[in-house]
N, C-alpha and C positions, 0 to 999 in steps of 0.2 A: 600467308602465316596465320597463329591461331592470335586470339585475344590475350592479351598479357592484363594481368592481377590491377594495376593499374588503370586499364582502362578500364573494368570495372567498378573503381572506386569514383574515377572521373563521373560515369555515367551516374551511378547513385548519388552525388554531390548535387550532380544538375539538376537531376528529377526532380531530389527534397526540396532546393532552394526554389526551382522555377526559373533560374538564371543563370546565367554562366559569369556576371560579374561577381554576384555574394557566392557561386563556387566555385571559384580562380580567387578568391580571397580566402576561401577557408582553405583548400589546398596548398595555400604558399606558392602558386605560379600564375604565371598570369592569363592573360584572357586569351589572347592566341593561341597560346600553346595550348591550354584547355580544348578551343575551339578545334585544333589542327589535330589531336587527341581522339576528339570525339565521329570527326568526322574518318578518320583511318578504321576505327571500332565497324563504323559502318561501313567501310568499304570493303572491310574484313568480313564483314555479315553479310552482305549484297543488299541491305536494305537498311531504310530508313529508321532510324530511333527515333528522332527528335523531330518534332513542328516546330522552327521556326519563325512563323509568319506572324503569331500573335503578339499582343504585347509582352506576355511569360515566354516561356520556353516552356512544351510539355511532349508527352510522352505519345506518340503514335501507338496504334492499338501492337503495330510489332515489339514496341519497347518498350509496353506493359507487361506483355509476353516474358520478353529475352532480361527485363530487370528485376522479374522472381526470379530466373534461375542464377543471377548474377549477385543476389543479396543472398540466396540461398547459399552461395558458394563460399561469398566471404565469410558469413556466421561459422559457414564448419571449419574454414580453415581458421577461423579467431580460436573455436572451439580447442580443433587440432594443434593448437600453438599453447593455451593455455595447460591442455591436457601433457603437454611435452613437458614443462615446467612443475606440469601438480607430483608434487612428493609425498607420498601415502604414507609416511611416516608422521607429517604436518608439521614438521620444521618449518616449511617455507608454502607461500601462497598468500592467494585471496579470497574472500567469502564478499558477493556483490547481495550486499540485502534491500530490500523494499518493502515498506511499510505503510498504511494507513495511517493519520495524522495522530486517532483517539491512543494507538497501542504507542507512541511514543512519550506518552504521559505516565503509563503504568509496568508497559513490558519490555521496551526496547533495553531499560536500565541491566534489571534480572541478569538478562539475556546473553546479553554483550559482556556485561563484567565476567559473568561464570565462564564463557567462552573462551575469552580474555586470557582469565583465570588457567583455563585448560591447555592452552594453545597463545603460549604469549608472545611469538614470532609471528603468525599469520597478521594478515593487514585486511579490516574488516571496514569495507565503504559502508558506509546507513545514508539509506534514501528516504526520504518522505514523500508523500505522493499520492493520490487520489487511485482505488480501484483499477478502474480501466487506465491508466496510465501503466499502474505495477504488470498487467498482464502485457498491456503492446508494449512493455520492455521485456517480459519475458520471450516473449515470441519474436523480438530482436535480437537476444540475446544481449541484450544491455546487462542485466541482472539474472544474478543465478538464483536467487528465492526470492517470494514476498509474501507477506503477513498480509492478509486481508477475511474476507467474511465468505460462507462456505454458500454464494449465488449460484447461480447459473452460469458458467465462463467462457472466457473465447474458445473457440475451436482450438486443442494445438497448447490448451494448458490445465493441468486437473490439480484438485486439491486434495489435502486429508489435512481430515479436521482435525484439532489442537484442544480444545475445548469450549465451553457454551458463556457466554458473553450476557450479562443480562445488565441491564440498566434501572434507575432508580430516581427519583426526586432528590439532587442534594441541594442542600443548606450552611451558610455558615454560623455562628454563634452569636448573633444580632439575630438572625429573623426570627420574628415572632413565632415557628415552627419547632424553636431549640427546642428538644429533650422531646419532641413528640415520639410515639412509640408507635401509635394503630395507624395502619394502614391508610392511605388519602383517597379516599374518591375521587377519578379524572375532573368530576364537576369542582369539584370543592380547588384544584390547584389552578383552575381557570379563572380565578378570580384574584389570583395572584401572582404580581408582575414578574416576569423569567428572564433570564440571559441566556441565550441559547446561542448555538454553532450556530452560526451561516448555511446557506444552503448550498452550497458545493461540497459540506460533509455529509457521505454516507449517513453517519447517527442523524442530523437536524433529515436529514429523508425517514429515518427509521420514525421520530417521533412525531413528525409532523400526520404520517400515514398513522400511526396511535391513535392521532387527537382525532383524526377524520373517521376512523372507527367508530370514535365513541360522542361522533358528532359536535363535540368543543371543539371552541378557537383558544389557542391560547393568547394570553397578554405576553407579546413581546417587548420587553420596555429595554433590553441593549442584544445587538449580533456581536459575536467575532469570532474570527474569523482564527483562533488560536489557542490550544487547548488550554493553557499556561495565562492565557490574558483571562479567561473567562472562569478558571477558580479564583484567579486574585480576587477578582470583582466581585464572586459569589463572598468570597471570606472577610471579606469589608464590607457591604451592602448588607440591606434587607431582601435582595433578589435572590429566585429560586433557581434552578438549572436542574436538568438532566442531564445525565454521564452517565456510560458504565460505574456500574458502584465497585471495582477495585480500583479506578484511582482514588477515592475517600480514603484506601489504606495505607497510603503513603501523606495524606494530609491532616494533621489530627483535628485542624477546625474547620476539617469541613465533615458532615452527617448527611449519612442517608437513609430516606425515608422510603417503605414497599409503597406504589403505587395498586390500586383497583378501580377496576381491573388489570391487573399486572399487564408490562411492555411486552411484545414478545421479545422471547432469548435469541440472539443470535447466535451460528454458530461461524466461529474463528478458525481460518482453513489457515496451512502453512500450502503455498503452490509454488509451481515448477513447471517448465516446458514439458511435453511430453518429448521421452524418445532422445530427450537432451543428454548431453555426456555432464555425470554428474558427477565433481571433483570431490577429492577427499573433503576437506573444508566443508563442500554442502552436506556431505553426508554425515560429519560428524555435529554440524548446527543442528540438522534435519531429527538425530537422534536426541542431544540436546534438548530440542521442543516441546519432542515427545514427554521426554523424562519427565523435565519441568512441569511441562502440562497436568499430567500424570498425581506427582506431588504435590500440585499445588489442590488438583482438586480432594486427595483426601486430607488436605491441611484446613480445606472447609467445610469437610464433611463433621461438623459439629451438630450437635442437640439444639432442636428449639430452644428461644429462649436463652441462645449465649450467644446472641449480637450486641450490639451496640443499645445498652438504654435498657437491656431485656427483649426486643423486641426480635421474631425469628430472623437470621441473616439470611439477607440476598445477596445475589452475585456471585450464586457459589460456580467453580469451573467447571464442568462436569466432562469427564471420557468421555467422547461420544465411540459409541459402539461401530 
């Protein structure tokens, strides 16, 4: 007898939960039934897949090897099911999209709005997560596309550059530097109380690395794990922050000030799983994202001195070669 799909799903659930009880609850079957099905799979394969002797259930070496193929088979079958229902004229289907948190503040709105206008019958599932989770989700075929930064990716994940994101000091109207037009030296910023994103944000790591290279230590008065909370705080206090310059374009009460030396720019990339089936919805969104990046780049290419308050504009979104 050959293993059936349910056997693969059952084994995957037990491995993920390291527990028959929790796996059975997720699968909505009884624990004895689950145990019986796993033993049946082991008997069919002629090898023990799970070690049941410890406090938790874990895979044996044979189980680890077999599960890799089982997971791949389930992933490919799921992709095949989506391919069957995928209609090339984009009258139905779905797009599963994930992005790192800062992009929800300025990028997801215009992209999804235009995509929905062009393809109103498609379902769009948007998730916010860290870059490492995005790449893991791509490899597990849990999402179709991700928007993150152009760093080194996990094996099996590929990225295509969209634009360059630049960061700047951002203040509200009540800040003493309001109306400030000249670039702000980094050492001068360390005397200003800051509201920054918490350490689990890639942007915060980028900011901390910048200050480390300047041998400066920022005065952090507030930490927030939400972009919207941070922008609200800065608009209503005399605290400054450091954020992608593009965020200020939708907040008239936020004002960017360039730093000197400038914060290193980051490449924003569209991520996908290598060799994965690409749905019509994914292809359409990819075309839209690259077109948006090109148009946004051209819109930012204005003469020096034409930015806010007469300062040279920062935060341009340049198309990567």
